[in-house]
LUMDREN-979762 format. One record per residue (C-alpha): residue number from 0; residue in three letters; x, y, z. Coordinates in nm, 4 decimals. Layout:
+-----+------+----------+----------+----------+
! seq ! type !       px !       py !       pz !
+-----+------+----------+----------+----------+
! NUM !  ala !        X !        Y !        Z !
...
+-----+------+----------+----------+----------+
//
This chain:
+-----+------+----------+----------+----------+
! seq ! type !       px !       py !       pz !
+-----+------+----------+----------+----------+
!   0 !  met !   1.1861 !  -1.8095 !   0.9155 !
!   1 !  arg !   1.3068 !  -1.9903 !   1.2263 !
!   2 !  ala !   1.3973 !  -1.6539 !   1.3787 !
!   3 !  ala !   1.0532 !  -1.5143 !   1.2941 !
!   4 !  leu !   0.8785 !  -1.8123 !   1.4529 !
!   5 !  arg !   1.0963 !  -1.7954 !   1.7641 !
!   6 !  glu !   1.0060 !  -1.4288 !   1.7947 !
!   7 !  asp !   0.6326 !  -1.5067 !   1.7767 !
!   8 !  leu !   0.6283 !  -1.8218 !   1.9890 !
!   9 !  gly !   0.8308 !  -1.6770 !   2.2768 !
!  10 !  gln !   0.9223 !  -1.9060 !   2.5648 !
!  11 !  ser !   0.5970 !  -2.0993 !   2.6038 !
!  12 !  gly !   0.4561 !  -2.1390 !   2.2537 !
!  13 !  asp !   0.1026 !  -2.0613 !   2.1404 !
!  14 !  leu !  -0.0913 !  -2.0529 !   2.4674 !
!  15 !  ser !  -0.4239 !  -1.9719 !   2.3013 !
!  16 !  ala !  -0.4188 !  -2.2572 !   2.0506 !
!  17 !  asn !  -0.2732 !  -2.5097 !   2.2927 !
!  18 !  leu !  -0.5334 !  -2.4390 !   2.5620 !
!  19 !  leu !  -0.8418 !  -2.4085 !   2.3410 !
!  20 !  val !  -0.7890 !  -2.6488 !   2.0488 !
!  21 !  pro !  -0.7848 !  -3.0283 !   2.0989 !
!  22 !  glu !  -0.4482 !  -3.1767 !   2.0076 !
!  23 !  ala !  -0.5978 !  -3.4161 !   1.7529 !
!  24 !  ala !  -0.8201 !  -3.1580 !   1.5797 !
!  25 !  thr !  -0.7666 !  -3.0841 !   1.2114 !
!  26 !  ala !  -0.8986 !  -2.7988 !   0.9962 !
!  27 !  thr !  -0.8805 !  -2.6231 !   0.6609 !
!  28 !  leu !  -0.8413 !  -2.2452 !   0.6429 !
!  29 !  ser !  -0.8547 !  -2.0127 !   0.3429 !
!  30 !  phe !  -0.6189 !  -1.7279 !   0.2568 !
!  31 !  arg !  -0.8259 !  -1.4464 !   0.1113 !
!  32 !  ala !  -0.7034 !  -1.1277 !  -0.0555 !
!  33 !  arg !  -0.8819 !  -0.8298 !   0.0955 !
!  34 !  glu !  -0.7652 !  -0.5937 !  -0.1782 !
!  35 !  ala !  -0.6488 !  -0.6151 !  -0.5382 !
!  36 !  gly !  -0.2798 !  -0.6707 !  -0.5980 !
!  37 !  thr !   0.0022 !  -0.9036 !  -0.6969 !
!  38 !  met !   0.0899 !  -1.2086 !  -0.4916 !
!  39 !  ser !   0.4332 !  -1.2893 !  -0.3510 !
!  40 !  gly !   0.5662 !  -1.4828 !  -0.0540 !
!  41 !  trp !   0.4295 !  -1.8341 !  -0.0890 !
!  42 !  gln !   0.7690 !  -1.9935 !  -0.0383 !
!  43 !  ala !   0.7944 !  -1.8186 !   0.2970 !
!  44 !  ala !   0.4375 !  -1.9078 !   0.3975 !
!  45 !  arg !   0.4887 !  -2.2715 !   0.3052 !
!  46 !  leu !   0.8060 !  -2.2843 !   0.5126 !
!  47 !  ala !   0.6342 !  -2.1267 !   0.8140 !
!  48 !  tyr !   0.3783 !  -2.4060 !   0.8241 !
!  49 !  ala !   0.6321 !  -2.6784 !   0.7526 !
!  50 !  leu !   0.8515 !  -2.5684 !   1.0424 !
!  51 !  val !   0.5599 !  -2.5569 !   1.2860 !
!  52 !  asp !   0.4228 !  -2.8951 !   1.1741 !
!  53 !  pro !   0.5246 !  -3.0879 !   0.8592 !
!  54 !  ala !   0.1725 !  -3.2331 !   0.8454 !
!  55 !  cys !   0.0378 !  -2.8949 !   0.7270 !
!  56 !  glu !  -0.0387 !  -2.8816 !   0.3539 !
!  57 !  leu !  -0.0570 !  -2.5518 !   0.1650 !
!  58 !  asp !  -0.2514 !  -2.5502 !  -0.1613 !
!  59 !  val !  -0.1690 !  -2.2307 !  -0.3513 !
!  60 !  leu !  -0.4392 !  -2.1303 !  -0.5999 !
!  61 !  his !  -0.2832 !  -1.8027 !  -0.7180 !
!  62 !  gly !   0.0957 !  -1.8183 !  -0.7180 !
!  63 !  asp !   0.3713 !  -1.5601 !  -0.6983 !
!  64 !  gly !   0.3373 !  -1.2933 !  -0.9653 !
!  65 !  thr !  -0.0371 !  -1.3485 !  -1.0077 !
!  66 !  arg !  -0.2692 !  -1.0487 !  -1.0115 !
!  67 !  val !  -0.5752 !  -1.1032 !  -0.7902 !
!  68 !  glu !  -0.8873 !  -0.9065 !  -0.7082 !
!  69 !  ala !  -1.0268 !  -0.8260 !  -0.3648 !
!  70 !  gly !  -1.2162 !  -1.1176 !  -0.2154 !
!  71 !  thr !  -1.0226 !  -1.3869 !  -0.4039 !
!  72 !  val !  -0.9368 !  -1.7070 !  -0.2154 !
!  73 !  val !  -0.5690 !  -1.7327 !  -0.3061 !
!  74 !  ala !  -0.4746 !  -2.0486 !  -0.1127 !
!  75 !  arg !  -0.5953 !  -2.3040 !   0.1407 !
!  76 !  val !  -0.3996 !  -2.4666 !   0.4195 !
!  77 !  ser !  -0.4979 !  -2.7916 !   0.5893 !
!  78 !  gly !  -0.3596 !  -2.9887 !   0.8810 !
!  79 !  pro !  -0.3444 !  -2.9977 !   1.2600 !
!  80 !  ala !  -0.5604 !  -2.7107 !   1.3817 !
!  81 !  arg !  -0.3152 !  -2.5969 !   1.6482 !
!  82 !  ala !  -0.0351 !  -2.5663 !   1.3933 !
!  83 !  leu !  -0.2553 !  -2.3737 !   1.1517 !
!  84 !  leu !  -0.3211 !  -2.1122 !   1.4189 !
!  85 !  thr !   0.0352 !  -2.1036 !   1.5481 !
!  86 !  ala !   0.1908 !  -2.0326 !   1.2070 !
!  87 !  glu !  -0.0881 !  -1.7977 !   1.0936 !
!  88 !  arg !   0.0566 !  -1.4600 !   1.1868 !
!  89 !  thr !   0.4103 !  -1.5355 !   1.0715 !
!  90 !  ala !   0.2858 !  -1.6600 !   0.7352 !
!  91 !  leu !   0.0568 !  -1.3600 !   0.6946 !
!  92 !  asn !   0.3328 !  -1.1163 !   0.7893 !
!  93 !  phe !   0.5537 !  -1.2460 !   0.5095 !
!  94 !  leu !   0.2699 !  -1.2638 !   0.2583 !
!  95 !  gly !   0.1517 !  -0.9131 !   0.3415 !
!  96 !  arg !   0.4983 !  -0.7619 !   0.3224 !
!  97 !  leu !   0.6106 !  -0.9377 !   0.0050 !
!  98 !  ser !   0.2799 !  -0.9061 !  -0.1801 !
!  99 !  gly !   0.2875 !  -0.5370 !  -0.0913 !
! 100 !  val !   0.6286 !  -0.5038 !  -0.2566 !
! 101 !  ala !   0.5136 !  -0.6988 !  -0.5628 !
! 102 !  ser !   0.1933 !  -0.4960 !  -0.5917 !
! 103 !  leu !   0.3716 !  -0.1605 !  -0.5728 !
! 104 !  thr !   0.6315 !  -0.2775 !  -0.8232 !
! 105 !  ala !   0.3586 !  -0.3800 !  -1.0672 !
! 106 !  arg !   0.2134 !  -0.0290 !  -1.0482 !
! 107 !  tyr !   0.5512 !   0.1245 !  -1.1313 !
! 108 !  val !   0.6080 !  -0.1195 !  -1.4166 !
! 109 !  ala !   0.2697 !  -0.0328 !  -1.5664 !
! 110 !  ala !   0.3387 !   0.3398 !  -1.5371 !
! 111 !  ala !   0.6905 !   0.3198 !  -1.6841 !
! 112 !  lys !   0.5683 !   0.1710 !  -2.0135 !
! 113 !  gly !   0.8906 !   0.0052 !  -2.1254 !
! 114 !  ala !   1.1843 !   0.1226 !  -1.9159 !
! 115 !  arg !   1.3042 !  -0.1322 !  -1.6633 !
! 116 !  ile !   1.1994 !  -0.0742 !  -1.3039 !
! 117 !  ala !   1.4704 !  -0.1879 !  -1.0618 !
! 118 !  ala !   1.4957 !  -0.2206 !  -0.6860 !
! 119 !  thr !   1.7811 !  -0.0861 !  -0.4738 !
! 120 !  arg !   1.9647 !  -0.2018 !  -0.1604 !
! 121 !  lys !   1.7156 !  -0.0079 !   0.0544 !
! 122 !  thr !   1.5676 !  -0.3307 !   0.1833 !
! 123 !  thr !   1.4597 !  -0.4628 !   0.5227 !
! 124 !  pro !   1.7747 !  -0.6019 !   0.6921 !
! 125 !  gly !   1.7742 !  -0.9803 !   0.6631 !
! 126 !  leu !   1.4920 !  -0.9888 !   0.4069 !
! 127 !  arg !   1.6705 !  -0.8647 !   0.0962 !
! 128 !  ala !   1.6522 !  -1.1901 !  -0.1021 !
! 129 !  leu !   1.2786 !  -1.2233 !  -0.0382 !
! 130 !  glu !   1.2052 !  -0.8569 !  -0.1134 !
! 131 !  lys !   1.4094 !  -0.8640 !  -0.4339 !
! 132 !  his !   1.2189 !  -1.1739 !  -0.5450 !
! 133 !  ala !   0.8958 !  -0.9888 !  -0.4689 !
! 134 !  val !   1.0101 !  -0.7062 !  -0.6969 !
! 135 !  gln !   1.0599 !  -0.9636 !  -0.9721 !
! 136 !  his !   0.7147 !  -1.1070 !  -0.9059 !
! 137 !  gly !   0.5804 !  -0.7570 !  -0.9723 !
! 138 !  gly !   0.7635 !  -0.7373 !  -1.3056 !
! 139 !  gly !   1.0674 !  -0.5426 !  -1.1864 !
! 140 !  tyr !   1.4377 !  -0.6223 !  -1.1729 !
! 141 !  pro !   1.6505 !  -0.6844 !  -0.8631 !
! 142 !  his !   1.9535 !  -0.4574 !  -0.9323 !
! 143 !  arg !   2.2611 !  -0.5336 !  -0.7150 !
! 144 !  glu !   2.2113 !  -0.8122 !  -0.4653 !
! 145 !  ser !   2.5047 !  -0.6923 !  -0.2535 !
! 146 !  leu !   2.8116 !  -0.4693 !  -0.2494 !
! 147 !  ser !   3.0110 !  -0.7543 !  -0.4032 !
! 148 !  ala !   2.7857 !  -0.7902 !  -0.7091 !
! 149 !  ala !   2.9221 !  -0.4886 !  -0.8995 !
! 150 !  ile !   3.1199 !  -0.1680 !  -0.8532 !
! 151 !  met !   2.8978 !   0.1339 !  -0.7974 !
! 152 !  ile !   3.0806 !   0.4623 !  -0.7560 !
! 153 !  lys !   2.8928 !   0.7460 !  -0.5872 !
! 154 !  asp !   2.9852 !   1.0999 !  -0.4864 !
! 155 !  asn !   3.1592 !   0.9954 !  -0.1646 !
! 156 !  his !   3.3726 !   0.7408 !  -0.3497 !
! 157 !  ile !   3.4793 !   1.0087 !  -0.5967 !
! 158 !  ala !   3.5537 !   1.2594 !  -0.3204 !
! 159 !  leu !   3.7576 !   1.0106 !  -0.1186 !
! 160 !  gly !   3.9190 !   0.8657 !  -0.4305 !
! 161 !  gly !   4.0734 !   1.1948 !  -0.5420 !
! 162 !  gly !   3.8272 !   1.3069 !  -0.8070 !
! 163 !  met !   3.6622 !   1.1521 !  -1.1111 !
! 164 !  ala !   3.9739 !   1.1042 !  -1.3255 !
! 165 !  lys !   4.1840 !   0.9490 !  -1.0507 !
! 166 !  thr !   3.8983 !   0.7290 !  -0.9295 !
! 167 !  met !   3.8277 !   0.5900 !  -1.2753 !
! 168 !  ala !   4.1959 !   0.5378 !  -1.3537 !
! 169 !  thr !   4.2383 !   0.3435 !  -1.0292 !
! 170 !  leu !   3.9355 !   0.1276 !  -1.1051 !
! 171 !  arg !   4.0463 !   0.0493 !  -1.4592 !
! 172 !  ala !   4.3903 !  -0.0527 !  -1.3317 !
! 173 !  arg !   4.2604 !  -0.2784 !  -1.0544 !
! 174 !  thr !   3.9249 !  -0.4153 !  -1.1706 !
! 175 !  asp !   3.8787 !  -0.7660 !  -1.3032 !
! 176 !  his !   3.7561 !  -0.7700 !  -1.6631 !
! 177 !  met !   3.4381 !  -0.9536 !  -1.5558 !
! 178 !  thr !   3.3260 !  -0.6832 !  -1.3120 !
! 179 !  arg !   3.0940 !  -0.4086 !  -1.4319 !
! 180 !  ile !   3.1393 !  -0.0470 !  -1.3225 !
! 181 !  ser !   2.8521 !   0.1916 !  -1.2541 !
! 182 !  val !   2.9156 !   0.5592 !  -1.1785 !
! 183 !  glu !   2.6705 !   0.8105 !  -1.0331 !
! 184 !  val !   2.6605 !   1.1674 !  -1.1659 !
! 185 !  asp !   2.4292 !   1.4498 !  -1.0652 !
! 186 !  ser !   2.5055 !   1.7053 !  -1.3363 !
! 187 !  leu !   2.5678 !   1.7191 !  -1.7096 !
! 188 !  ser !   2.9194 !   1.8504 !  -1.6491 !
! 189 !  gln !   3.0016 !   1.5417 !  -1.4406 !
! 190 !  leu !   2.8581 !   1.3233 !  -1.7158 !
! 191 !  arg !   3.0747 !   1.4958 !  -1.9764 !
! 192 !  thr !   3.3841 !   1.4323 !  -1.7639 !
! 193 !  leu !   3.2911 !   1.0686 !  -1.7081 !
! 194 !  leu !   3.2083 !   0.9524 !  -2.0600 !
! 195 !  pro !   3.5699 !   0.9229 !  -2.1905 !
! 196 !  phe !   3.6307 !   0.6577 !  -1.9204 !
! 197 !  ala !   3.3631 !   0.4318 !  -2.0780 !
! 198 !  pro !   3.1692 !   0.3171 !  -1.7705 !
! 199 !  asp !   2.9356 !   0.0224 !  -1.8116 !
! 200 !  val !   2.6480 !   0.2025 !  -1.6385 !
! 201 !  val !   2.5825 !   0.5698 !  -1.5667 !
! 202 !  leu !   2.3481 !   0.6490 !  -1.2799 !
! 203 !  leu !   2.1800 !   0.9843 !  -1.3430 !
! 204 !  asp !   2.0843 !   1.1021 !  -0.9977 !
! 205 !  asn !   1.8028 !   1.3443 !  -0.9172 !
! 206 !  met !   1.7698 !   1.4836 !  -1.2687 !
! 207 !  gly !   1.4374 !   1.6046 !  -1.4022 !
! 208 !  pro !   1.3002 !   1.4842 !  -1.7384 !
! 209 !  asp !   1.4450 !   1.7774 !  -1.9359 !
! 210 !  thr !   1.7947 !   1.7215 !  -1.7965 !
! 211 !  leu !   1.7630 !   1.3461 !  -1.8494 !
! 212 !  arg !   1.6807 !   1.4019 !  -2.2161 !
! 213 !  glu !   1.9913 !   1.6207 !  -2.2501 !
! 214 !  ala !   2.1975 !   1.3504 !  -2.0814 !
! 215 !  val !   2.0660 !   1.0832 !  -2.3193 !
! 216 !  ala !   2.1460 !   1.3053 !  -2.6192 !
! 217 !  met !   2.4962 !   1.3721 !  -2.4869 !
! 218 !  val !   2.5653 !   1.0021 !  -2.4468 !
! 219 !  glu !   2.4313 !   0.9179 !  -2.7917 !
! 220 !  met !   2.6557 !   1.1811 !  -2.9521 !
! 221 !  ser !   2.9783 !   1.1333 !  -2.7586 !
! 222 !  ala !   3.0069 !   0.7811 !  -2.6229 !
! 223 !  asp !   3.1993 !   0.5287 !  -2.8319 !
! 224 !  arg !   3.0325 !   0.2491 !  -2.6366 !
! 225 !  arg !   2.6913 !   0.3427 !  -2.5036 !
! 226 !  pro !   2.6584 !   0.2728 !  -2.1323 !
! 227 !  val !   2.3363 !   0.1631 !  -1.9700 !
! 228 !  leu !   2.1609 !   0.4765 !  -1.8471 !
! 229 !  glu !   1.9858 !   0.4532 !  -1.5106 !
! 230 !  ala !   1.7755 !   0.7249 !  -1.3500 !
! 231 !  ser !   1.7201 !   0.7485 !  -0.9755 !
! 232 !  gly !   1.6028 !   1.0039 !  -0.7223 !
! 233 !  gly !   1.2738 !   1.1892 !  -0.7253 !
! 234 !  val !   1.0940 !   0.8863 !  -0.8654 !
! 235 !  asn !   0.7348 !   0.8248 !  -0.7622 !
! 236 !  leu !   0.4175 !   0.7063 !  -0.9321 !
! 237 !  asp !   0.3446 !   1.0600 !  -1.0489 !
! 238 !  thr !   0.6880 !   1.1145 !  -1.2090 !
! 239 !  val !   0.7989 !   0.7722 !  -1.3316 !
! 240 !  ala !   0.6221 !   0.7877 !  -1.6695 !
! 241 !  ala !   0.7888 !   1.1156 !  -1.7657 !
! 242 !  ile !   1.1276 !   0.9885 !  -1.6460 !
! 243 !  ala !   1.0932 !   0.6619 !  -1.8388 !
! 244 !  ala !   0.9962 !   0.8506 !  -2.1561 !
! 245 !  thr !   1.3284 !   1.0366 !  -2.1728 !
! 246 !  gly !   1.5141 !   0.7443 !  -2.3325 !
! 247 !  ile !   1.6878 !   0.6087 !  -2.0245 !
! 248 !  asp !   1.7085 !   0.2306 !  -1.9847 !
! 249 !  val !   1.6459 !   0.1704 !  -1.6144 !
! 250 !  val !   1.4635 !   0.3546 !  -1.3384 !
! 251 !  ser !   1.5726 !   0.2478 !  -0.9896 !
! 252 !  val !   1.3184 !   0.3028 !  -0.7136 !
! 253 !  gly !   1.4034 !   0.2636 !  -0.3456 !
! 254 !  ala !   1.0359 !   0.2975 !  -0.2541 !
! 255 !  leu !   0.9644 !  -0.0485 !  -0.3961 !
! 256 !  thr !   1.1153 !  -0.2000 !  -0.0843 !
! 257 !  his !   1.1424 !   0.0760 !   0.1762 !
! 258 !  ser !   0.7935 !   0.2245 !   0.1388 !
! 259 !  ala !   0.5652 !  -0.0472 !   0.0029 !
! 260 !  pro !   0.2332 !  -0.0621 !   0.1895 !
! 261 !  asn !   0.1369 !  -0.3943 !   0.3420 !
! 262 !  phe !  -0.0938 !  -0.6062 !   0.1260 !
! 263 !  asp !  -0.4144 !  -0.6872 !   0.3112 !
! 264 !  ile !  -0.4598 !  -1.0635 !   0.3259 !
! 265 !  gly !  -0.6433 !  -1.2715 !   0.5835 !
! 266 !  leu !  -0.6806 !  -1.6332 !   0.6893 !
! 267 !  asp !  -1.0409 !  -1.7417 !   0.7461 !
! 268 !  ala !  -1.2199 !  -2.0547 !   0.8584 !
! 269 !  ser !  -1.4863 !  -2.0091 !   0.5907 !
+-----+------+----------+----------+----------+
//
């Protein structure tokens, strides 16, 4: 937040507010949703005002995870008028971005009808923690927070590791018993090869609903210990319901964080 404020204030601070607004003036402004959606980002907005002037007070009426309709006053902020104007754009930028992520996630969760919707690491650099929290505010799940959170083996790992069998044998020999292993496959033949190694999670990549159903059936018939089945690739609001209905457990969606539209929210004097 300090970096965001430095970026907006530049070298000379808020020239407009400082020249036009008396130093002792106070005011109350209202945050108003200009579209329907799910709120997220109040922690960031509160911090923006606190860093500009601790005398600012933010009264949140509709908190993180709350569904609101267009026109709803979602919060009010009071305090020194100059500070209210100076922090306005930074606070709105975070609220718009994070509420956009939460709102899109809520749409996916509603469409999936039961399967977990999870984010990915396709996040804005430096904002991952906030964006993953926004996904949770929309009813989704955060997935891996970082490369150190779990082992996820993809096609390049397998290619550079000497093939599926050698890669899995190496992991089993070197991995701590507390660390979970997820392996990506993009065909039923790869899945068949993988299952004897008992991964904790299988990531079924870019498979259509028919292939996903075959994969689920294969796992149910052949796996001694059923792994968590995760689908990814080709997921959008038009396809997620059919993907979720195949019996998989998790649908991971990069679009939650890399393609969420900004939520339209404004700050008004009325």
